[in-house]
C-alpha positions as CSV (number, residue, x, y, z in Angstrom):
1,M,0.0,0.1,-0.1
2,E,1.3,3.3,-1.1
3,R,2.4,6.0,1.9
4,P,-0.6,8.1,1.3
5,L,-3.1,5.3,1.4
6,L,-1.4,3.6,4.5
7,Q,-1.7,7.1,6.1
8,S,-5.5,7.2,5.3
9,A,-5.9,3.6,6.6
10,L,-4.3,4.3,9.7
11,R,-6.4,7.3,10.4
12,E,-9.6,5.2,9.6
13,L,-8.3,2.6,12.0
14,Q,-8.1,5.4,14.6
15,V,-11.7,6.0,14.0
16,F,-12.7,2.5,14.8
17,L,-10.6,2.2,17.9
18,S,-11.6,5.6,19.4
19,A,-15.3,4.8,19.2
20,P,-16.6,3.9,22.8
21,R,-19.6,2.1,21.3
22,F,-17.3,-0.1,19.1
23,W,-15.7,-1.5,22.3
24,A,-19.0,-1.7,24.1
25,T,-20.3,-3.8,21.3
26,F,-17.3,-5.9,21.4
27,G,-17.7,-6.6,25.1
28,A,-21.3,-7.4,24.6
29,V,-20.7,-10.1,22.0
30,V,-18.2,-11.7,24.1
31,L,-20.2,-11.7,27.1
32,I,-23.0,-13.3,25.2
33,F,-21.0,-16.1,23.7
34,W,-19.4,-16.6,27.1
35,V,-22.9,-17.0,28.8
36,T,-24.4,-19.1,26.1
37,G,-21.5,-21.2,25.2
38,P,-22.4,-22.0,21.6
39,Y,-20.6,-24.6,19.6
40,G,-20.2,-27.0,22.5
41,T,-18.0,-24.8,24.3
42,A,-20.3,-24.8,27.4
43,E,-19.9,-28.5,27.9
44,R,-16.3,-28.9,26.9
45,L,-14.9,-25.7,28.8
46,A,-15.2,-24.4,32.3
47,S,-16.4,-20.8,32.8
48,V,-13.0,-19.0,33.0
49,P,-11.2,-20.9,30.1
50,R,-14.5,-20.4,28.1
51,L,-14.3,-16.7,28.5
52,G,-10.5,-16.6,27.6
53,F,-11.6,-18.9,24.4
54,W,-14.1,-16.4,23.1
55,L,-12.1,-13.4,24.1
56,V,-9.2,-14.4,22.1
57,L,-11.3,-15.8,19.2
58,H,-13.4,-12.6,18.8
59,A,-10.4,-10.4,19.4
60,V,-8.6,-12.1,16.5
61,A,-11.8,-12.2,14.3
62,W,-12.5,-8.6,14.8
63,A,-9.0,-7.4,14.2
64,I,-9.0,-9.2,10.9
65,A,-12.5,-7.6,10.1
66,V,-11.4,-4.1,11.0
67,L,-8.2,-4.3,8.9
68,A,-10.1,-5.6,5.9
69,I,-13.0,-3.1,6.1
70,V,-10.5,-0.2,6.8
71,T,-8.5,-1.3,3.8
72,V,-11.5,-1.7,1.3
73,N,-13.0,1.6,2.6
74,T,-9.5,3.3,1.7
75,L,-9.1,1.7,-1.6
76,F,-12.7,1.9,-2.9
77,R,-14.1,5.2,-1.5
78,Q,-13.7,6.8,-4.9
79,R,-15.4,3.8,-6.8
80,M,-18.1,2.9,-4.3
81,P,-19.7,5.9,-2.6
82,G,-21.7,4.2,-0.2
83,L,-20.1,3.4,3.2
84,L,-22.3,0.3,4.0
85,A,-21.6,-1.2,0.6
86,R,-17.7,-0.9,1.3
87,M,-18.2,-2.4,4.8
88,A,-20.0,-5.2,3.1
89,L,-17.2,-5.7,0.6
90,G,-14.8,-5.7,3.4
91,T,-16.9,-8.3,5.2
92,L,-16.5,-10.7,2.2
93,V,-12.9,-10.0,2.1
94,A,-12.3,-10.8,5.7
95,G,-14.6,-14.1,5.7
96,V,-11.7,-16.4,4.6
97,P,-9.0,-15.1,7.0
98,V,-11.5,-15.1,9.9
99,G,-12.6,-18.6,9.2
100,L,-9.1,-19.9,9.0
101,A,-8.0,-18.0,12.2
102,T,-11.0,-19.2,14.1
103,K,-10.4,-22.9,12.8
104,A,-6.6,-22.6,14.0
105,I,-7.8,-21.3,17.6
106,S,-10.3,-24.0,17.9
107,L,-7.8,-26.7,16.9
108,M,-5.3,-25.3,19.4
109,T,-7.8,-25.3,22.1
110,F,-9.6,-28.6,21.5
111,G,-7.1,-30.7,19.3
112,G,-8.1,-32.5,16.1
113,T,-7.1,-32.8,12.6
114,P,-8.2,-30.4,9.9
115,T,-10.2,-31.5,7.1
116,P,-11.5,-29.9,3.9
117,A,-15.0,-29.9,5.2
118,G,-14.1,-28.4,8.5
119,I,-12.1,-25.7,6.9
120,A,-15.1,-24.9,4.6
121,E,-17.4,-24.9,7.5
122,S,-15.0,-22.6,9.4
123,I,-14.9,-20.2,6.3
124,A,-18.8,-20.0,6.2
125,T,-18.7,-19.2,10.1
126,G,-16.2,-16.7,9.4
127,L,-18.3,-15.1,6.9
128,L,-21.1,-15.1,9.3
129,L,-18.9,-13.6,12.1
130,S,-17.6,-10.8,9.8
131,A,-21.3,-10.1,8.8
132,L,-22.2,-9.8,12.4
133,F,-19.3,-7.7,13.0
134,C,-20.1,-5.3,10.3
135,A,-23.9,-4.8,11.1
136,L,-23.2,-4.4,14.7
137,T,-20.4,-2.0,14.1
138,F,-22.7,0.0,11.5
139,M,-25.4,0.1,13.8
140,T,-23.6,1.1,17.0
141,M,-20.9,3.3,15.6
142,G,-21.3,7.1,16.8
143,S,-22.4,9.6,14.1
144,K,-18.9,11.4,14.1
145,Q,-17.0,8.0,13.5
146,A,-19.5,7.0,10.6
147,E,-19.1,10.5,9.1
148,A,-15.4,10.3,9.3
149,L,-15.4,7.0,7.6
150,S,-17.8,8.3,4.9
151,T,-16.2,11.6,4.2
152,A,-12.5,11.6,5.2
153,P,-10.6,13.0,2.3
154,S,-8.8,10.5,-0.1
155,P,-5.1,10.8,-0.6
156,A,-5.6,12.6,-4.0
157,A,-8.3,14.8,-2.5
158,A,-6.1,16.1,0.5
159,P,-2.4,16.2,-0.8
160,E,-1.5,18.0,2.3
161,D,-2.4,14.8,4.5
162,R,0.7,13.3,2.8
163,A,3.0,15.7,4.7
164,E,1.3,14.6,8.1
165,I,0.3,18.2,9.0
166,P,-0.9,17.9,12.7
167,L,-3.1,21.1,12.4
168,L,-5.5,19.0,9.9
169,R,-6.0,16.3,12.9
170,R,-7.6,19.4,15.0
171,L,-10.3,20.1,12.3
172,R,-13.6,18.3,11.6
173,P,-13.1,15.5,9.0
174,E,-15.4,17.6,6.5
175,N,-12.9,20.3,6.8
176,R,-9.6,18.6,6.3
177,G,-7.9,19.8,3.1
178,P,-5.0,21.8,1.8
179,I,-4.6,25.0,4.1
180,L,-5.2,28.3,2.4
181,H,-5.5,31.0,5.1
182,M,-5.0,31.2,8.8
183,T,-5.9,34.3,11.0
184,V,-6.3,35.3,14.7
185,A,-9.7,35.4,15.9
186,D,-9.4,36.5,19.9
187,H,-8.1,33.4,21.4
188,Y,-8.8,31.2,18.5
189,T,-7.4,30.5,15.3
190,Q,-9.5,30.6,12.1
191,V,-8.3,28.0,9.7
192,T,-9.5,28.1,6.0
193,T,-9.0,25.2,3.9
194,S,-10.0,24.1,0.5
195,R,-13.0,22.2,2.1
196,G,-14.1,24.8,4.7
197,R,-13.5,27.1,7.5
198,E,-13.3,26.3,11.1
199,L,-12.4,28.1,14.4
200,I,-10.0,26.2,16.8
201,L,-8.9,26.9,20.2
202,L,-5.2,27.4,19.5
203,R,-2.6,30.1,19.7
204,F,-1.8,31.4,16.4
205,S,1.9,30.7,16.9
206,D,1.0,27.0,17.7
207,A,-1.0,26.9,14.7
208,L,1.9,28.1,12.5
209,A,4.1,25.5,14.0
210,E,1.5,22.7,13.2
211,C,1.0,23.8,9.6
212,G,3.9,21.6,8.3
213,D,5.4,22.5,5.1
214,T,2.6,24.2,3.6
215,P,3.8,26.5,1.0
216,G,3.1,30.2,2.0
217,L,4.0,33.2,4.2
218,R,3.1,34.9,7.2
219,V,2.3,38.0,6.0
220,H,1.2,39.9,9.2
221,R,1.1,39.0,12.8
222,S,-2.3,37.8,12.5
223,H,-2.4,36.2,9.0
224,F,-0.5,33.2,7.2
225,V,-1.6,32.8,3.6
226,A,-0.7,29.9,1.3
227,D,0.6,30.4,-2.3
228,A,-2.5,28.6,-3.5
229,H,-4.9,31.3,-2.3
230,V,-3.3,34.4,-3.6
231,D,-4.9,36.1,-6.3
232,R,-2.7,39.1,-6.6
233,L,-1.0,42.1,-4.6
234,L,-2.9,45.3,-3.9
235,R,-2.0,48.8,-2.8
236,T,-4.5,50.0,-0.2
237,E,-4.1,53.3,1.2
238,G,-0.3,53.4,0.5
239,R,0.0,50.0,2.0
240,L,0.7,46.8,0.5
241,A,-2.2,44.0,0.8
242,I,-3.1,40.7,-0.6
243,L,-6.2,39.9,-2.4
244,L,-7.1,36.1,-1.8
245,K,-8.9,34.1,-4.2
246,D,-12.2,34.1,-2.1
247,G,-12.1,37.9,-2.4
248,Q,-10.8,38.9,1.0
249,E,-7.9,41.4,1.6
250,V,-5.3,40.8,3.8
251,P,-3.0,43.5,5.1
252,V,1.0,43.0,4.8
253,S,3.2,44.1,7.8
254,R,5.8,46.5,6.8
255,S,8.6,44.1,7.9
256,R,7.1,41.5,5.5
257,V,6.9,43.6,2.4
258,E,10.0,42.5,0.6
259,A,9.4,38.8,1.4
260,V,5.9,39.1,-0.1
261,R,7.0,41.0,-3.1
262,A,9.7,38.4,-3.7
263,R,7.4,35.6,-3.4
264,W,4.3,36.9,-5.1
265,G,5.3,40.2,-6.7
């Protein structure tokens, strides 16, 4: 997987792992399997070993399913617009490895010899577990997590993500894009990107430190302007200013006039 795709996949993996209801659902499923003891585990295992068995089995199965769904969601976001459709495809992809992994755990726990029929049955069970995981996760995931998976920008749509710009992680997912303009707003910094505008509680100096290698200049003590957002230079009441592509005029400090002219003049 290319580095931008890997970064996007890692962000989406964080979306799953940061959702409290995801962990609550996982715990509830493990509890149900432990108490009910399906597939003969109630008869073959005591209470504590049975809990350990289902905890390990579901941890492995869900980890494989999460990785499969995140990978599919990252690779197919542009081709398949529906989040549920991408999760369903990830479920199918995860079915075989989940089945093989659960079969291996079962053999290590109870012994026995693997057979083609047993492996096929485990793969079918793996598809069932993956489908269960997909449905429960989709239904219980918080709205913010679902929105992040649906709308997170692809590597092609948000090239600045490739530079691992920390400031973008402070923005809502729908506003994450190339940084165009930053300005002071009381104790906040207003960040304008190609995807929107948002106020964040952050000192301007800290925002500048977190904008990475975004090409641009700090043109005033209260303004940072990216190269991509400059329309032209203006003279306003004898002072230099910058006309941005959104029509806004930004003043240029006297100490930064030469740098601004050299870059955009």
